C-alpha positions in Angstrom: 42.4 37.3 -25.0 44.0 33.9 -24.4 47.5 35.4 -24.7 46.6 38.2 -22.2 45.4 35.5 -19.7 48.7 33.6 -20.0 50.7 36.8 -19.6 48.7 37.8 -16.5 49.0 34.4 -15.0 52.8 34.2 -15.7 53.2 37.7 -14.2 51.2 36.7 -11.1 53.3 33.6 -10.6 56.5 35.6 -11.0 55.3 38.0 -8.3 54.8 34.9 -6.1 58.4 33.9 -6.7 57.6 31.2 -9.2 59.6 31.6 -12.4 57.1 31.1 -15.2 56.6 32.1 -18.8 53.2 32.5 -20.7 53.9 29.5 -22.8 55.2 27.0 -20.2 53.3 24.3 -18.4 53.0 26.1 -15.1 50.8 28.8 -16.5 48.7 26.3 -18.4 48.2 24.2 -15.2 47.0 27.2 -13.3 44.6 28.1 -16.1 43.3 24.5 -16.1 42.9 24.6 -12.3 41.0 27.9 -12.7 38.7 26.2 -15.3 38.0 23.3 -12.9 37.3 25.8 -10.2 34.8 27.7 -12.4 33.1 24.5 -13.4 32.9 23.5 -9.7 31.3 26.8 -8.8 28.8 26.4 -11.7 27.9 22.9 -10.4 27.5 24.2 -6.8 25.2 27.1 -7.8 23.1 24.8 -10.1 22.8 22.0 -7.5 22.3 24.1 -4.3 20.0 26.8 -5.8 18.2 25.6 -8.9 18.0 21.8 -8.2 17.2 22.2 -4.5 14.6 24.9 -5.3 12.9 22.7 -7.8 12.9 19.8 -5.3 11.4 22.0 -2.6 8.6 23.1 -4.9 7.9 19.4 -5.8 7.8 18.3 -2.2 5.4 21.1 -1.3 3.0 20.5 -4.2 -0.3 18.8 -3.6 0.3 16.0 -6.0 2.5 13.0 -5.1 3.5 11.5 -8.4 6.1 14.3 -9.1 8.1 13.1 -6.0 9.2 10.2 -8.1 11.4 12.5 -10.2 13.3 13.4 -6.9 13.7 9.7 -6.1 15.2 8.9 -9.5 17.5 12.1 -9.2 16.7 13.3 -12.7 17.4 16.9 -11.9 20.7 16.1 -10.1 21.8 14.2 -13.3 20.9 17.3 -15.4 22.9 19.5 -13.0 26.1 17.5 -13.8 25.9 18.7 -17.4 26.6 22.3 -16.3 30.3 21.9 -15.3 30.9 19.7 -18.3 29.5 22.4 -20.6 31.7 25.0 -18.9 34.8 22.8 -19.3 33.9 22.0 -22.9 33.8 25.8 -23.6 36.9 26.9 -21.6 39.4 24.1 -22.2 39.9 24.7 -26.0 40.6 28.4 -25.1 43.1 27.5 -22.4 44.9 24.8 -24.4 45.6 26.6 -27.7 49.3 25.9 -27.3 48.6 22.2 -26.7 46.7 21.1 -29.8 46.8 17.3 -29.2 45.7 17.6 -25.5 43.0 20.1 -26.5 41.7 17.8 -29.2 41.7 14.7 -26.8 39.9 16.6 -24.0 37.4 18.2 -26.4 36.4 14.8 -27.9 36.4 13.2 -24.4 34.1 15.9 -23.0 31.8 15.7 -26.0 31.5 11.9 -25.6 30.9 12.3 -21.9 28.2 14.9 -22.5 26.4 12.4 -24.7 26.6 9.7 -22.0 25.3 12.1 -19.3 22.5 13.4 -21.4 21.3 9.8 -22.1 21.8 9.0 -18.4 19.5 11.9 -17.5 16.9 10.8 -20.1 17.0 7.3 -18.7 16.2 8.7 -15.2 13.3 10.5 -16.7 12.0 7.4 -18.4 12.4 5.3 -15.2 10.4 8.0 -13.4 7.7 7.9 -16.1 7.5 4.2 -15.8 7.1 4.4 -12.0 4.4 7.1 -12.4 2.6 4.8 -14.8 2.7 2.1 -12.1 1.3 4.5 -9.5 -1.4 5.8 -11.8 -2.2 2.2 -13.0 -1.8 3.4 -16.6 0.2 0.2 -17.3 -3.1 -1.7 -16.8 -4.2 -0.4 -20.2 -0.8 0.4 -21.8 2.4 -1.5 -21.5 4.5 1.5 -20.5 7.6 -0.5 -19.5 7.9 -2.1 -22.9 7.8 1.3 -24.6 10.3 2.6 -22.0 12.7 -0.3 -22.8 12.3 0.3 -26.5 13.2 3.9 -26.2 16.2 3.1 -24.0 17.4 0.6 -26.5 17.0 3.0 -29.3 18.9 5.8 -27.3 21.6 3.3 -26.4 22.4 2.5 -30.1 22.1 6.2 -31.2 24.3 7.3 -28.3 26.9 4.6 -29.1 27.1 5.6 -32.7 27.3 9.3 -31.9 30.1 8.6 -29.4 32.1 6.5 -31.9 31.6 9.3 -34.5 32.9 11.9 -32.0 36.0 9.9 -31.0 36.8 9.0 -34.6 36.0 12.5 -36.0 33.6 11.2 -38.6 30.0 12.0 -39.4 27.4 9.7 -37.7 25.8 9.2 -41.1 28.9 7.2 -42.1 28.2 4.7 -39.3 24.5 4.5 -39.8 25.1 3.6 -43.5 27.4 0.8 -42.4 24.7 -0.9 -40.3 23.1 -2.5 -43.3 26.3 -4.5 -44.0 26.2 -6.1 -40.5 22.4 -6.7 -40.5 22.6 -10.3 -41.7 25.3 -11.3 -39.1 23.4 -9.6 -36.3 20.1 -11.4 -37.2 22.0 -14.8 -37.2 23.7 -14.3 -33.9 20.9 -12.5 -32.0 18.0 -14.4 -33.5 16.2 -15.2 -30.3 16.7 -11.7 -28.9 15.3 -10.1 -32.1 12.3 -12.4 -32.1 11.6 -11.5 -28.5 12.1 -7.8 -29.3 9.7 -7.9 -32.2 7.2 -9.9 -30.2 7.4 -7.5 -27.3 6.5 -4.7 -29.6 3.5 -6.6 -30.9 2.4 -7.4 -27.4 2.7 -3.8 -26.4 1.0 -2.4 -29.6 -1.9 -4.8 -29.5 -2.4 -4.9 -25.7 -2.3 -8.7 -25.7 -0.8 -8.8 -22.2 -0.6 -6.1 -19.5 0.7 -6.0 -16.0 -1.9 -7.4 -13.6 -3.6 -9.6 -16.2 -4.4 -13.2 -15.2 -3.1 -15.5 -18.0 -3.0 -19.2 -18.4 -0.5 -20.9 -20.6 -0.3 -24.7 -19.9 2.7 -25.2 -22.2 4.9 -23.2 -19.9 3.1 -24.1 -16.7 1.9 -20.5 -16.3 -1.4 -19.8 -14.5 -1.4 -16.6 -12.5 -1.0 -12.8 -12.5 1.4 -11.0 -14.9 4.0 -9.2 -12.7 6.1 -7.7 -15.4 6.1 -7.3 -19.2 9.3 -6.5 -20.9 10.4 -6.5 -24.6 11.8 -10.0 -24.3 10.0 -11.8 -21.4 6.8 -11.9 -19.5 7.0 -12.6 -15.7 4.1 -14.5 -14.3 3.5 -15.2 -10.6 1.5 -18.4 -10.4 -1.2 -19.0 -7.8 1.2 -21.3 -5.9 3.6 -18.3 -5.7 6.1 -19.9 -8.2 7.5 -17.6 -10.9 7.3 -18.5 -14.6 9.3 -16.6 -17.2 7.7 -16.8 -20.7 9.5 -15.6 -23.8 7.6 -12.8 -25.4 7.6 -14.5 -28.8 5.9 -17.5 -27.3 2.9 -15.4 -26.5 2.7 -14.3 -30.1 3.3 -17.7 -31.7 1.4 -20.0 -29.2 -2.1 -19.9 -27.8 -2.7 -18.7 -24.3 -5.8 -17.6 -22.3 -6.1 -14.1 -20.9 -8.8 -13.6 -18.2 -8.7 -9.8 -18.5 -12.1 -9.7 -20.1 -13.6 -11.5 -17.2 -12.0 -9.1 -14.7 -13.1 -6.0 -16.6 -16.7 -7.3 -17.0 -17.2 -7.7 -13.3 -18.7 -11.2 -13.6 -17.2 -14.6 -13.3 -18.8 -17.6 -14.9 -20.1 -20.7 -13.2 -20.8 -23.5 -15.7 -21.4 -26.7 -13.7 -23.9 -29.6 -14.0 -25.6 -31.9 -11.5 -26.5 -35.3 -12.9 -30.0 -36.5 -12.0 -30.9 -40.2 -11.7 -33.5 -40.7 -14.5 -35.2 -43.3 -12.4 -36.3 -40.6 -9.9 -38.0 -38.4 -12.6 -41.8 -38.6 -12.4 -45.1 -36.6 -12.5 -46.0 -34.7 -9.3 -48.9 -36.1 -7.3 -51.6 -33.8 -5.9 -50.0 -33.9 -2.4 -46.6 -33.0 -3.8 -48.2 -30.1 -5.8 -49.9 -28.8 -2.6 -46.7 -29.1 -0.6 -44.4 -27.5 -3.2 -46.9 -24.6 -3.7 -45.8 -23.4 -0.2 -42.2 -23.0 -1.4 -41.5 -19.3 -1.7 -39.8 -19.5 -5.1 -42.7 -21.6 -6.5 -45.7 -19.8 -5.0 -46.4 -17.9 -8.2 -45.3 -20.6 -10.6 -47.3 -23.6 -9.5 -50.8 -22.0 -9.4 -50.2 -20.3 -12.7 -48.9 -23.5 -14.3 -51.8 -25.6 -12.9 -54.3 -23.1 -14.4 -52.6 -23.4 -17.8 -52.6 -27.2 -17.6 -56.3 -27.3 -16.5 -57.3 -25.2 -19.5 -55.2 -27.3 -21.9 -56.7 -30.5 -20.6 -60.3 -29.6 -20.9 -60.7 -31.3 -24.2 -58.7 -34.4 -23.1 -60.5 -37.6 -22.2 -59.3 -40.3 -19.9 -57.2 -38.0 -17.7 -56.8 -40.9 -15.3 -54.1 -42.2 -17.6 -50.9 -40.3 -16.7 -49.8 -40.2 -20.4 -52.9 -38.3 -21.4 -52.8 -34.5 -21.2 -50.3 -32.2 -19.7 -48.9 -32.7 -16.1 -46.3 -31.2 -13.8 -43.0 -33.1 -13.5 -40.7 -33.0 -10.6 -37.7 -32.3 -12.9 -39.4 -29.4 -14.6 -40.6 -27.9 -11.3 -37.1 -28.3 -9.9 -35.6 -26.5 -12.9 -38.0 -23.5 -12.4 -37.2 -23.5 -8.7 -33.4 -23.2 -9.4 -34.1 -20.4 -11.9 -36.0 -18.4 -9.3 -33.5 -19.2 -6.6 -30.7 -17.8 -8.7 -32.7 -14.8 -9.8 -33.0 -13.8 -6.2 -29.5 -14.7 -5.1 -27.5 -11.6 -4.0 -24.2 -12.9 -5.4 -25.4 -13.6 -8.9 -24.8 -10.9 -11.7 -28.3 -10.2 -13.0 -27.1 -8.3 -16.1 -25.3 -11.3 -17.5 -26.5 -14.7 -18.8 -28.5 -16.6 -16.2 -29.8 -20.0 -17.3 -30.7 -23.4 -15.9 -30.9 -25.9 -18.8 -31.1 -29.6 -19.5 -28.2 -31.2 -21.4 -28.3 -34.4 -23.4 -28.8 -37.5 -21.2 -25.8 -39.7 -20.7 -25.1 -43.0 -19.0 -24.6 -41.0 -15.8 -28.1 -39.5 -15.8 -29.7 -36.3 -17.0 -27.4 -33.2 -16.5 -29.0 -30.0 -15.2 -26.5 -27.3 -15.9 -26.3 -23.9 -14.1 -24.9 -21.3 -16.5 -24.5 -18.1 -14.4 -22.1 -15.3 -13.5 -21.1 -14.3 -10.0 -20.8 -10.5 -9.2 -17.5 -11.1 -7.3 -14.6 -12.1 -9.5 -12.1 -12.7 -6.7 -11.1 -16.4 -6.7 -11.7 -17.3 -3.1 -15.1 -15.5 -3.0 -16.1 -17.0 -6.3 -15.4 -20.5 -5.1 -17.3 -19.9 -1.9 -20.3 -18.6 -3.8 -20.2 -21.6 -6.2 -20.0 -24.1 -3.3 -22.9 -22.5 -1.4 -25.1 -22.7 -4.5 -24.4 -26.3 -5.1 -24.7 -27.2 -1.4 -28.2 -25.9 -1.6 -28.9 -27.7 -4.9 -27.9 -31.1 -3.6 -29.8 -30.5 -0.3 -33.2 -29.7 -2.0 -33.2 -32.6 -4.4 -35.1 -34.9 -2.0 -37.9 -32.2 -1.7 -38.7 -32.8 -5.3 -38.4 -36.6 -5.1 -35.1 -36.5 -7.2 -31.8 -38.2 -6.7 -28.3 -37.3 -7.8 -26.7 -40.0 -9.9 -23.8 -41.7 -8.4 -22.0 -44.9 -9.5 -22.2 -47.8 -7.1 -19.5 -47.8 -4.5 -18.0 -50.5 -2.3 -20.6 -49.7 0.4 -23.4 -50.3 -2.0 -22.0 -53.6 -3.0 -21.6 -54.7 0.6 -25.2 -53.7 1.3 -26.4 -55.8 -1.6 -24.4 -58.8 -0.3 -25.8 -58.3 3.1 -29.4 -58.4 1.8 -28.6 -61.5 -0.4 -27.1 -63.3 2.5 -30.0 -62.5 4.7 -32.5 -63.8 2.1 -30.5 -67.0 1.8 -30.5 -67.5 5.5 -34.3 -67.1 5.6 
């Protein structure tokens, strides 16, 4: 068949006035040109009919994520394989009289096919990673790390296959030789390998995902994770600075991930107010009467007074404050805070809600609020916390309590003024 082609081409060229023989270079050049033309027609048909048709179907579909494949031109890259396959099939037939050139072009085409196949797979992987971003799958699964891992694996496999094709050896020969160079590779690329292994651990154990809020003081990181790769983790801090953390550091060192707080829907407030112990006392009858009008204490005070009256029936000398049970302003204040928080619209009722006393210190008696807000956004969380403690400080005088505060310069000047006045008198 090949000889007939050459004869027909040589005869056609002779008819055109070109002196040509079936075995000379002119006939071969014409056949090569014909092969390129056939390959070009194959690419034109594939690109303008099949690829364009698929793209039109994707654009008209109701879903939007498949448009990402068009943006990354995955089908266009697959279409490039068609002319190469045609050339890879036709060139050995045309170049039977040119063994060296045929062998060179055959190996070059085969290597180029490997490159283009990997290139098309890379486009598909990039599209898959983008779809994971759109669908927010990477919040639960580090897709980008797996994509990079597959790309790296394909790169080494493709490199070995290309070398095997060009050297006309089996790929198994080169795979078996990798063990010899392993020690040298581990020595030269130690940090890269550590980051690579750590990246796999981070991905497999879901230690860090895109969008997580992490805090790692050693590297000055405190913000949202923007990107997770096999070797580094990119963090945008709250002051909009960028911190790049080696992946192996997140495996070997301690860091805090606030993902659990975000997923729970509640953010903790754990703050104390120190009460001056000198302001703690029993409530007088007038104070009981006044505080019983407070909405959050209307049920508590009458009930508590009834319990105290029952318990004190057998107690003599109730005129002495230390005899029997009595209401204290600090205890009533704690119950008030408990009810106030129970009815607060911004407090998460399904999580721990507690007002407790801590051990007294030289700075007074700490009353701690241990609660969770139902809005985890930072600015709103701070606003809720400030509003609660604004109210706490403001109601202290209603219970006859004072917040502890170390003496300031103003206090000292006031004392000096009083002393000087007494001396003048």
